[in-house]
C-alpha positions as a LaTeX table, in Angstrom:
\begin{tabular}{lrrr}
\hline
Residue & $x$ (\AA) & $y$ (\AA) & $z$ (\AA) \\
\hline
Met1 & $-20.20$ & 10.96 & 16.68 \\
Pro2 & $-22.67$ & 9.18 & 14.43 \\
Leu3 & $-21.75$ & 8.14 & 10.86 \\
Lys4 & $-23.17$ & 9.85 & 7.74 \\
Pro5 & $-25.02$ & 7.43 & 5.46 \\
Glu6 & $-22.12$ & 7.92 & 2.86 \\
Gln7 & $-19.40$ & 7.13 & 5.39 \\
Val8 & $-21.54$ & 3.77 & 6.20 \\
Ser9 & $-21.69$ & 2.92 & 2.67 \\
Lys10 & $-17.91$ & 3.65 & 2.19 \\
Leu11 & $-17.04$ & 1.40 & 5.00 \\
Leu12 & $-19.41$ & $-1.46$ & 3.94 \\
Asn13 & $-17.77$ & $-1.25$ & 0.36 \\
Met14 & $-14.26$ & $-1.31$ & 1.98 \\
Val15 & $-15.09$ & $-4.51$ & 4.03 \\
Ser16 & $-16.77$ & $-6.34$ & 1.27 \\
Ser17 & $-13.94$ & $-5.72$ & $-1.18$ \\
Ser18 & $-11.21$ & $-6.39$ & 0.88 \\
Asp19 & $-8.79$ & $-9.32$ & 0.19 \\
Thr20 & $-7.21$ & $-11.66$ & 2.68 \\
Asp21 & $-3.74$ & $-10.50$ & 3.71 \\
Ser22 & $-1.54$ & $-13.59$ & 2.87 \\
Leu23 & 1.74 & $-11.78$ & 3.67 \\
Asp24 & 3.29 & $-11.13$ & 6.99 \\
Cys25 & 5.24 & $-7.80$ & 7.61 \\
Asp26 & 8.82 & $-9.57$ & 6.99 \\
Gly27 & 7.60 & $-10.79$ & 3.74 \\
Cys28 & 6.19 & $-7.52$ & 2.71 \\
Phe29 & 9.56 & $-5.83$ & 3.84 \\
Asp30 & 11.45 & $-8.24$ & 1.66 \\
His31 & 9.84 & $-6.92$ & $-1.55$ \\
Ile32 & 8.79 & $-3.34$ & $-0.61$ \\
Ala33 & 11.78 & $-1.69$ & $-2.70$ \\
Glu34 & 10.52 & $-3.57$ & $-5.71$ \\
Phe35 & 7.08 & $-2.24$ & $-5.14$ \\
Val36 & 8.23 & 1.21 & $-4.55$ \\
Asp37 & 10.26 & 1.03 & $-7.91$ \\
Ile38 & 7.04 & $-0.09$ & $-9.89$ \\
His39 & 5.17 & 2.79 & $-8.13$ \\
Leu40 & 7.52 & 5.17 & $-9.05$ \\
Ala41 & 7.53 & 3.94 & $-12.69$ \\
Ser42 & 3.69 & 4.22 & $-12.64$ \\
Gln43 & 3.64 & 0.51 & $-13.74$ \\
Glu44 & 0.86 & $-1.88$ & $-13.30$ \\
Val45 & 1.57 & $-4.15$ & $-10.26$ \\
Pro46 & 2.51 & $-7.68$ & $-11.33$ \\
Ala47 & 0.65 & $-10.46$ & $-9.85$ \\
Ala48 & 3.83 & $-11.47$ & $-8.03$ \\
Leu49 & 3.49 & $-8.44$ & $-5.89$ \\
Lys50 & $-0.29$ & $-8.29$ & $-5.46$ \\
Ala51 & 0.17 & $-9.74$ & $-1.97$ \\
Val52 & 2.62 & $-6.74$ & $-1.13$ \\
Glu53 & $-0.11$ & $-4.23$ & $-2.40$ \\
Ile54 & $-2.79$ & $-6.16$ & $-0.23$ \\
His55 & $-0.54$ & $-6.20$ & 2.96 \\
Leu56 & 0.12 & $-2.29$ & 2.33 \\
Gln57 & $-3.64$ & $-1.70$ & 2.17 \\
Gln58 & $-4.05$ & $-3.35$ & 5.63 \\
Cys59 & $-0.98$ & $-2.93$ & 7.56 \\
Val60 & $-0.44$ & 0.70 & 8.98 \\
Cys61 & 3.18 & $-0.09$ & 9.88 \\
Cys62 & 4.26 & $-1.32$ & 6.49 \\
Lys63 & 2.34 & 1.21 & 4.78 \\
Gly64 & 4.38 & 3.77 & 6.77 \\
Glu65 & 7.87 & 2.25 & 5.78 \\
Phe66 & 6.39 & 2.28 & 2.14 \\
Asn67 & 5.51 & 5.80 & 2.22 \\
Ala68 & 8.97 & 6.84 & 3.92 \\
Leu69 & 10.78 & 4.88 & 1.13 \\
Leu70 & 8.80 & 6.50 & $-1.58$ \\
Asp71 & 9.20 & 9.86 & $-0.17$ \\
Gly72 & 13.02 & 9.64 & 0.42 \\
Leu73 & 13.29 & 8.53 & $-3.28$ \\
Arg74 & 11.37 & 11.12 & $-4.75$ \\
Ala75 & 13.35 & 13.61 & $-2.65$ \\
Leu76 & 16.53 & 12.39 & $-4.19$ \\
Glu77 & 14.76 & 12.89 & $-7.75$ \\
Gln78 & 14.39 & 16.47 & $-7.05$ \\
Pro79 & 16.92 & 18.84 & $-8.81$ \\
Glu80 & 18.93 & 20.89 & $-6.16$ \\
\hline
\end{tabular}
């Protein structure tokens, strides 16, 4: 299936704006709860957690863990 011009443009923008992932999965996991708390509070990501943010953008496995934790905490916040 050929890509549409807007899809090619989007892919090129993603590649050109990607940051280097300086964190491994273990390092990400060490800080993921703190990152979720910040996300739930709608706060800006502090510089100390930017590496986690970058890693989550590039790692499907850690992004899945992040989403699972986020979904679980949101479910706990829902009134019964």
